[in-house]
Phi, psi and omega in degrees: 000135183278136181285149183273134183284140183281352182285339179287139177298137178284135186285155179284145185253109179261136178227166177221125175257191189237034181284172174274167178265096182280087183203162176296165171285139180297356176283354173291351175294347175302322186306319186254339182287321182294335176281324185287320182259100193286339180251034181251166170221130183255126180243111183271123180252109183188198187267171174304329180297318174302315184295320180293320175301308177298327175295321183282320184289325189233013181302334177290348180269355191297330177290345182265015182040070187292159184263057172213158179211175186237122173259104187276129180276132177258176185304322178294326177294315183293329177271006180060031174272348180243158183272112183293327187292317184298313184290317177292330176295316182295320177297315187287329173293323177291323177293320183294322180291317182276327183242334181047061181283171173275340179210148171245128180253116177276120172256108180279137182256190183298323188290321178302327183285319182292321182271005178055049184280127188278064182297320178300325182279332178282323187310304187294322181294316183288320187288333174294322183283324185263341177086017179233134181291144179238121181255135182253123180225132177267072185271071188247177185290002175284350177283170183279323188220151188291333181296336181292351175299319173295324177297320183292315185295312182295327175294321174294321177293327181297332175288336184268355179296137184292150166267162183300126182218164179301132187279126182286160182293325181295322180293321180300318182292325181290320180291325173297326180286322182290319178293331178288324177292316181296327185254028180296132182087352185264149175277160181303320181297321177292325178296312190295319182297325177299313182293333177284349178286341183280143173270144174289120184206167181295142180307142181234127176246135180252136182240143182137138186270108179238146175306146185309317184290334179286321171304315179297312183305306186293320177298323180287328178295318178290328177296324173303333174267008178082016185256125182259127176278116182285339181176168177235144171238117358279154178271169181295335171224145184302328183286355181242032174301147185288150172286136180237115175239159179303130180095352176293143171276144177226145182222129183274149180262339182228157183284352184262019189246033181294325177294318174294320177300318179296318178295321179295322181286309185280317183278315190257358173061038175274166174252122183275131174271109183281087185243157168300156181276144187284063179242116189084155180298329173294317179289325176293325182290315180297328176294316181295313184301319179299314184294315180304314184299318181290328179270001175078027185248136177278111184295153181217147177076005186286323184301308180296325182291313186293317183299322180294318175299312178297324183292327175282354178255007187295334177296324179281324181304320182299327183286323188254349185298130184084351180273168182246151181227147186225124178259117180279341176097120184204308192242006180073008177263007185301313183299311182297314181292324178294318178302315178293319181288336174292318170304328182281356179106009179268169171242150184225093181304318184217141176239108171276139177210132185304323188202139186233113177263099185291331182288313184286330179263017182304307179298326178291321178295319179294324174292319173309310182298313182292325175296315177300323180289314178296328181267357173072029176241157183294145179289146179294157172274115183263116188250112180269141182057056190288151176271114186294332174302309179301317184299317181304316180298314183294328176297313180296315181296322185269352178062053190290135176281328184211129181247121175262118194211171179285171189289336182295329191256350189299301184300319177297325178288324180290328180292339177267009177080024178255127174292127184234159170218132183293130182289331187295336182297326182291329184290323184262352180279163170279096190245357184268149172091168183297316191288341184261007178300322176304324185290326180295310181292328176300319173296311188292320184278346189301315176295331182281323176289325178300315181293323176298318173306308182297322175299318179298330176277357181087016183259002184299316180290323178300315179300315183294318181295323174294326180293321182295317181300000000 
C-alpha cells in the first residue's frame, strides 16, 4: 500500500449530528436592523412569548425610544375569528401618525407561519392604502440561527431595490445635496481628483448590515484599489436603497446571508462575487483580492497593509499562540472566526455550526483549508447541527483552552473550569476590515487575560478547586 504524503493539504471533514438548535430566535435581528435603517419601523407579529423575548433581549434600549413594536396575536386571531387586515391597518396608521417612517417592516413569527397568516397578501393592499411601503419578512424560529433573521429581511428588501429609471428633478436635487454634504470644504479640483481615482468597472453593491464606521472603512479600502461601491444593502435610509440591474456585481459581508445572495442572483440577475468574508486581516485581504480579480484590477499595497495590521496585534497574539479554541455553534460566523484564529496561531479541533451552506461559503472554506496547511495545523472537524452532550465529552477529552459558545452553555462550562466566550458578542462587535482585528482579539483574549490576572492574585487554585466541586 502506498503511503500518503504529508505535503498534501488535509481535506476538511464535514459531519452532521442530530442536536437541537441552541440559539436565539431570529426576530432578535430587529435589535441591530432598526438602528442601521434609520427611517424604518419594525412591527413584530406574534404571541406574548415573542414580546417577552424582545423585552428581555432588547429591554435595555427602551429608554432610547426604539423604532420597533409588538403586535400580539390573541386567541381570536389564531382561530381566524378576527379580521387581521383591519387590526394591522389600525396599528400601521398609528405608527404613521406617531413616527412617520419611510418603511414599515413586518416580522412574521412562528405563529404567523403555523396559522398560515397571509402577510405577503395583506401588505401590498395596505401599503397602497396608507401610503407607506411595507416589507414582509418571516424571521421566525424555524431558521437555524438567530442571525438568519437579517438574511430574511435583506432578501425581502432586495425585491424593493429600484431598477435604473429616469431620475426625477426632486431626486436630482436630493443627490446634489448629498454630494455637497459629502464634499463640504473641498475644492472643485479635489472633488474631481477623488472621482478620477476610480477605475471604470461594472457597478458593485455590497450587502450586509454593518455599523457606519465599518461601512466607511471598507468603502475606503476598496477606493484605494480604484473600486467604487455603488451602494449598500441595507442602506442607512430606506429611501436610498441601491439600484440593482441585471449584470451588477454583489458581494456579501457575512456568512449567514445565503438567502439574500440567492435572491440577488435569481430575482435581480446580479453576479455574486464568491469571496472570503472580510473578517481579520487575512480575510479582508482575500476579500479585496477576489473583488479586484473579478473586476480586472491589479491589487496594490495589500502586503504592506496586512503586515502593518499583524504587527499591531502582536501583544494579543502572544496570549493565544499555541492555545486551542472550540466552537460549539451559534451565529454562523464560526468558519470565518476559526480561520482567523488559526492564522493567529491557535489550533481548532472542531467547528460546530447550526447550518452550513457550502456553496455560499465555498471561498471561506477554501481559505480555511489553505490557512491550516500554511500554519501546519490539522484541519478542523466541521460538525453541522452538533449534539451538545457529545461536544462536552470532546471538550474534556481534548483539554480545550477556550470554548466559544452560546449564552445558554457559558455559565455551566465556566462552573466546570472551562474558559468560555459568548458567541453573540461577535455578532454585535465591529469585526470586519483591517482596522477591527483588534476588536476580535480583545474579545477572544479577555477570559484568558482574566484568568492570568486571577493567578497573579493567587486565586488560580481556588478557581480550580471550586470547578472540581
